[in-house]
MARMI-309024 format. One record per atom (N, C-alpha, C): chain; residue in three letters; x, z, y. Coordinates in Angstrom, 2 decimals. Layout:
REM residues N
{A, Ala, {X, Z, Y}}
...
END
This chain:
REM residues 84
{A, Met, {-224.85, -27.21, 124.66}}
{A, Met, {-223.57, -27.06, 125.15}}
{A, Met, {-222.96, -28.40, 125.52}}
{A, Gly, {-223.24, -29.47, 124.82}}
{A, Gly, {-222.69, -30.78, 125.07}}
{A, Gly, {-223.04, -31.32, 126.43}}
{A, Ala, {-224.34, -31.21, 126.84}}
{A, Ala, {-224.79, -31.75, 128.08}}
{A, Ala, {-224.22, -31.00, 129.25}}
{A, Ala, {-224.06, -29.69, 129.15}}
{A, Ala, {-223.46, -28.92, 130.25}}
{A, Ala, {-221.98, -29.19, 130.39}}
{A, Met, {-221.31, -29.44, 129.29}}
{A, Met, {-219.91, -29.79, 129.30}}
{A, Met, {-219.72, -31.12, 129.98}}
{A, Gln, {-220.58, -32.09, 129.68}}
{A, Gln, {-220.45, -33.42, 130.31}}
{A, Gln, {-220.71, -33.31, 131.78}}
{A, Ala, {-221.58, -32.53, 132.23}}
{A, Ala, {-221.92, -32.50, 133.67}}
{A, Ala, {-220.69, -31.98, 134.47}}
{A, Asn, {-219.87, -31.06, 133.91}}
{A, Asn, {-218.75, -30.53, 134.65}}
{A, Asn, {-217.40, -31.15, 134.22}}
{A, Gln, {-217.48, -32.26, 133.53}}
{A, Gln, {-216.24, -32.81, 133.01}}
{A, Gln, {-215.31, -33.36, 134.14}}
{A, Phe, {-215.89, -33.90, 135.18}}
{A, Phe, {-215.09, -34.55, 136.25}}
{A, Phe, {-215.15, -33.72, 137.46}}
{A, Lys, {-213.98, -33.66, 138.20}}
{A, Lys, {-213.94, -32.88, 139.46}}
{A, Lys, {-213.24, -33.75, 140.49}}
{A, Thr, {-213.68, -33.52, 141.77}}
{A, Thr, {-212.96, -34.11, 142.83}}
{A, Thr, {-211.64, -33.43, 143.01}}
{A, Ile, {-210.77, -33.90, 143.85}}
{A, Ile, {-209.44, -33.30, 144.05}}
{A, Ile, {-209.60, -31.89, 144.64}}
{A, Pro, {-210.39, -31.68, 145.64}}
{A, Pro, {-210.55, -30.29, 146.18}}
{A, Pro, {-211.12, -29.33, 145.11}}
{A, Gln, {-212.10, -29.83, 144.36}}
{A, Gln, {-212.69, -28.91, 143.26}}
{A, Gln, {-211.63, -28.57, 142.27}}
{A, Phe, {-210.81, -29.58, 141.82}}
{A, Phe, {-209.82, -29.38, 140.79}}
{A, Phe, {-208.75, -28.41, 141.32}}
{A, Cys, {-208.32, -28.60, 142.58}}
{A, Cys, {-207.25, -27.75, 143.13}}
{A, Cys, {-207.79, -26.31, 143.38}}
{A, Gly, {-209.06, -26.22, 143.70}}
{A, Gly, {-209.63, -24.89, 143.85}}
{A, Gly, {-209.64, -24.11, 142.63}}
{A, Asp, {-209.89, -24.84, 141.47}}
{A, Asp, {-209.96, -24.15, 140.15}}
{A, Asp, {-208.58, -23.97, 139.56}}
{A, Asn, {-207.60, -24.79, 140.02}}
{A, Asn, {-206.26, -24.82, 139.44}}
{A, Asn, {-205.24, -24.70, 140.58}}
{A, Pro, {-205.04, -23.48, 141.20}}
{A, Pro, {-204.23, -23.38, 142.40}}
{A, Pro, {-202.71, -23.71, 142.21}}
{A, Ala, {-202.28, -23.92, 140.98}}
{A, Ala, {-200.90, -24.33, 140.74}}
{A, Ala, {-200.68, -25.78, 141.20}}
{A, Phe, {-201.80, -26.52, 141.40}}
{A, Phe, {-201.72, -27.89, 141.84}}
{A, Phe, {-202.33, -28.01, 143.27}}
{A, Thr, {-201.46, -28.37, 144.25}}
{A, Thr, {-201.98, -28.53, 145.57}}
{A, Thr, {-202.69, -29.88, 145.74}}
{A, Gln, {-203.49, -30.06, 146.73}}
{A, Gln, {-204.12, -31.37, 146.98}}
{A, Gln, {-203.03, -32.45, 147.26}}
{A, Ala, {-201.97, -32.08, 148.00}}
{A, Ala, {-200.96, -33.08, 148.27}}
{A, Ala, {-200.23, -33.47, 146.97}}
{A, Ala, {-199.95, -32.48, 146.08}}
{A, Ala, {-199.33, -32.88, 144.83}}
{A, Ala, {-200.23, -33.78, 143.96}}
{A, Met, {-201.45, -33.46, 143.93}}
{A, Met, {-202.45, -34.31, 143.17}}
{A, Met, {-202.53, -35.70, 143.73}}
{A, Arg, {-202.61, -35.79, 145.07}}
{A, Arg, {-202.68, -37.12, 145.64}}
{A, Arg, {-201.41, -37.90, 145.39}}
{A, Gly, {-200.28, -37.26, 145.32}}
{A, Gly, {-199.05, -37.94, 145.00}}
{A, Gly, {-199.08, -38.45, 143.51}}
{A, Leu, {-199.55, -37.61, 142.63}}
{A, Leu, {-199.68, -37.99, 141.20}}
{A, Leu, {-200.61, -39.22, 141.09}}
{A, Ile, {-201.70, -39.12, 141.81}}
{A, Ile, {-202.72, -40.24, 141.72}}
{A, Ile, {-202.15, -41.52, 142.33}}
{A, Phe, {-201.39, -41.40, 143.43}}
{A, Phe, {-200.79, -42.61, 144.02}}
{A, Phe, {-199.79, -43.28, 143.01}}
{A, Lys, {-199.06, -42.40, 142.31}}
{A, Lys, {-198.06, -42.91, 141.36}}
{A, Lys, {-198.63, -43.33, 140.01}}
{A, Ala, {-199.99, -43.23, 139.86}}
{A, Ala, {-200.65, -43.57, 138.60}}
{A, Ala, {-200.60, -45.03, 138.29}}
{A, Glu, {-200.59, -45.83, 139.35}}
{A, Glu, {-200.62, -47.30, 139.18}}
{A, Glu, {-199.23, -47.89, 139.38}}
{A, Pro, {-198.90, -48.99, 138.71}}
{A, Pro, {-197.59, -49.64, 138.95}}
{A, Pro, {-197.51, -50.04, 140.43}}
{A, Arg, {-196.31, -49.94, 140.98}}
{A, Arg, {-196.12, -50.29, 142.36}}
{A, Arg, {-194.83, -50.93, 142.61}}
{A, Ile, {-194.65, -51.72, 143.67}}
{A, Ile, {-193.41, -52.38, 143.97}}
{A, Ile, {-192.69, -51.60, 145.05}}
{A, Thr, {-191.42, -51.24, 144.80}}
{A, Thr, {-190.62, -50.53, 145.73}}
{A, Thr, {-189.36, -51.36, 146.04}}
{A, His, {-188.55, -50.83, 146.93}}
{A, His, {-187.27, -51.55, 147.26}}
{A, His, {-186.34, -51.57, 146.03}}
{A, Glu, {-186.64, -50.74, 145.04}}
{A, Glu, {-185.80, -50.71, 143.79}}
{A, Glu, {-186.42, -51.63, 142.76}}
{A, Gly, {-187.54, -52.27, 143.00}}
{A, Gly, {-188.20, -53.10, 142.04}}
{A, Gly, {-189.55, -52.51, 141.69}}
{A, Thr, {-190.09, -52.99, 140.62}}
{A, Thr, {-191.40, -52.54, 140.14}}
{A, Thr, {-191.26, -51.23, 139.36}}
{A, Lys, {-192.04, -50.31, 139.79}}
{A, Lys, {-192.08, -48.98, 139.10}}
{A, Lys, {-193.35, -48.90, 138.25}}
{A, Pro, {-193.23, -48.45, 137.01}}
{A, Pro, {-194.47, -48.31, 136.21}}
{A, Pro, {-195.31, -47.09, 136.67}}
{A, Gly, {-196.53, -47.10, 136.29}}
{A, Gly, {-197.38, -45.94, 136.59}}
{A, Gly, {-196.94, -44.74, 135.72}}
{A, Asn, {-197.46, -43.61, 136.12}}
{A, Asn, {-197.12, -42.38, 135.44}}
{A, Asn, {-197.94, -42.09, 134.15}}
{A, Gly, {-198.90, -42.85, 133.88}}
{A, Gly, {-199.74, -42.74, 132.65}}
{A, Gly, {-201.05, -42.00, 132.86}}
{A, Leu, {-201.36, -41.52, 134.05}}
{A, Leu, {-202.64, -40.80, 134.23}}
{A, Leu, {-203.77, -41.74, 134.01}}
{A, Ile, {-203.78, -42.97, 134.39}}
{A, Ile, {-204.90, -43.87, 134.19}}
{A, Ile, {-205.04, -44.16, 132.71}}
{A, Glu, {-203.94, -44.46, 132.01}}
{A, Glu, {-203.98, -44.77, 130.56}}
{A, Glu, {-204.47, -43.59, 129.82}}
{A, Ala, {-204.19, -42.36, 130.25}}
{A, Ala, {-204.66, -41.16, 129.59}}
{A, Ala, {-206.15, -40.86, 129.84}}
{A, Gly, {-206.69, -41.56, 130.77}}
{A, Gly, {-208.13, -41.36, 131.12}}
{A, Gly, {-208.30, -40.14, 131.98}}
{A, Ala, {-207.28, -39.63, 132.55}}
{A, Ala, {-207.36, -38.38, 133.32}}
{A, Ala, {-207.87, -38.60, 134.74}}
{A, Ile, {-207.82, -39.78, 135.28}}
{A, Ile, {-208.42, -40.04, 136.59}}
{A, Ile, {-209.33, -41.25, 136.52}}
{A, Ile, {-210.39, -41.14, 137.21}}
{A, Ile, {-211.41, -42.26, 137.24}}
{A, Ile, {-211.66, -42.57, 138.74}}
{A, Arg, {-211.69, -43.85, 139.05}}
{A, Arg, {-211.99, -44.26, 140.41}}
{A, Arg, {-213.38, -44.83, 140.45}}
{A, Ile, {-214.18, -44.34, 141.38}}
{A, Ile, {-215.51, -44.95, 141.64}}
{A, Ile, {-215.52, -45.24, 143.16}}
{A, Gly, {-215.33, -46.50, 143.49}}
{A, Gly, {-215.15, -46.84, 144.89}}
{A, Gly, {-213.90, -46.21, 145.39}}
{A, Arg, {-214.03, -45.48, 146.47}}
{A, Arg, {-212.85, -44.75, 147.04}}
{A, Arg, {-212.72, -43.35, 146.48}}
{A, Arg, {-213.75, -42.89, 145.73}}
{A, Arg, {-213.70, -41.58, 145.24}}
{A, Arg, {-212.84, -41.48, 143.95}}
{A, Val, {-212.04, -40.45, 143.82}}
{A, Val, {-211.21, -40.32, 142.61}}
{A, Val, {-211.68, -39.00, 141.98}}
{A, Leu, {-211.97, -39.12, 140.70}}
{A, Leu, {-212.44, -37.98, 139.89}}
{A, Leu, {-211.43, -37.67, 138.82}}
{A, Ile, {-211.25, -36.38, 138.52}}
{A, Ile, {-210.25, -35.94, 137.60}}
{A, Ile, {-210.94, -35.34, 136.39}}
{A, Asp, {-210.59, -35.81, 135.24}}
{A, Asp, {-211.07, -35.28, 133.93}}
{A, Asp, {-210.08, -34.20, 133.61}}
{A, Glu, {-210.53, -32.93, 133.80}}
{A, Glu, {-209.57, -31.77, 133.71}}
{A, Glu, {-208.92, -31.70, 132.33}}
{A, Ala, {-209.72, -31.83, 131.25}}
{A, Ala, {-209.16, -31.77, 129.92}}
{A, Ala, {-208.06, -32.78, 129.60}}
{A, Lys, {-208.42, -34.02, 130.03}}
{A, Lys, {-207.41, -35.12, 129.81}}
{A, Lys, {-206.23, -34.96, 130.70}}
{A, Phe, {-206.43, -34.45, 131.94}}
{A, Phe, {-205.29, -34.21, 132.84}}
{A, Phe, {-204.31, -33.17, 132.23}}
{A, Phe, {-204.85, -32.11, 131.68}}
{A, Phe, {-203.95, -31.11, 131.13}}
{A, Phe, {-203.24, -31.57, 129.84}}
{A, Glu, {-203.95, -32.44, 129.10}}
{A, Glu, {-203.31, -33.06, 127.93}}
{A, Glu, {-202.14, -33.93, 128.38}}
{A, Trp, {-202.35, -34.69, 129.44}}
{A, Trp, {-201.28, -35.52, 130.00}}
{A, Trp, {-200.13, -34.67, 130.45}}
{A, Val, {-200.39, -33.52, 131.08}}
{A, Val, {-199.36, -32.60, 131.56}}
{A, Val, {-198.49, -32.11, 130.34}}
{A, Arg, {-199.18, -31.71, 129.29}}
{A, Arg, {-198.52, -31.27, 128.10}}
{A, Arg, {-197.60, -32.35, 127.53}}
{A, Gln, {-198.01, -33.61, 127.61}}
{A, Gln, {-197.19, -34.73, 127.05}}
{A, Gln, {-195.99, -35.05, 127.92}}
{A, Gln, {-195.89, -34.44, 129.14}}
{A, Gln, {-194.76, -34.73, 130.02}}
{A, Gln, {-193.53, -33.91, 129.67}}
{A, Gln, {-193.75, -32.93, 128.81}}
{A, Gln, {-192.58, -32.10, 128.39}}
{A, Gln, {-191.65, -32.94, 127.51}}
{A, Pro, {-190.30, -32.75, 127.78}}
{A, Pro, {-189.37, -33.41, 126.91}}
{A, Pro, {-189.52, -32.99, 125.43}}
{A, Ala, {-189.17, -33.87, 124.53}}
{A, Ala, {-189.40, -33.62, 123.11}}
{A, Ala, {-188.66, -32.32, 122.68}}
{A, Ser, {-187.51, -32.02, 123.25}}
{A, Ser, {-186.71, -30.92, 122.87}}
{A, Ser, {-187.33, -29.54, 123.34}}
{A, Gln, {-188.32, -29.55, 124.37}}
{A, Gln, {-188.93, -28.36, 124.79}}
{A, Gln, {-190.33, -28.18, 124.18}}
{A, Ala, {-190.89, -29.26, 123.64}}
{A, Ala, {-192.22, -29.14, 123.08}}
{A, Ala, {-192.19, -28.43, 121.77}}
{A, Ala, {-192.98, -27.35, 121.73}}
{A, Ala, {-193.02, -26.51, 120.48}}
{A, Ala, {-194.27, -25.73, 120.40}}
END
């Protein structure tokens, strides 16, 4: 079971969105873009935490999504008053 789980742990954006239609490719690309700190006209904006959570991995230009870590990151985005 462990080897099969490891083989399917990472997905490309189209694979992830195909399996999880609540997330469009455009929305995922937006989240990935905002994963790294960036400089805007308002100053430096911090990343959204996807990289620190280990939810996205970059190999060259390819971006892979660790589905389990991504959904853990999603759960952590809930305000403390709504988490239950």
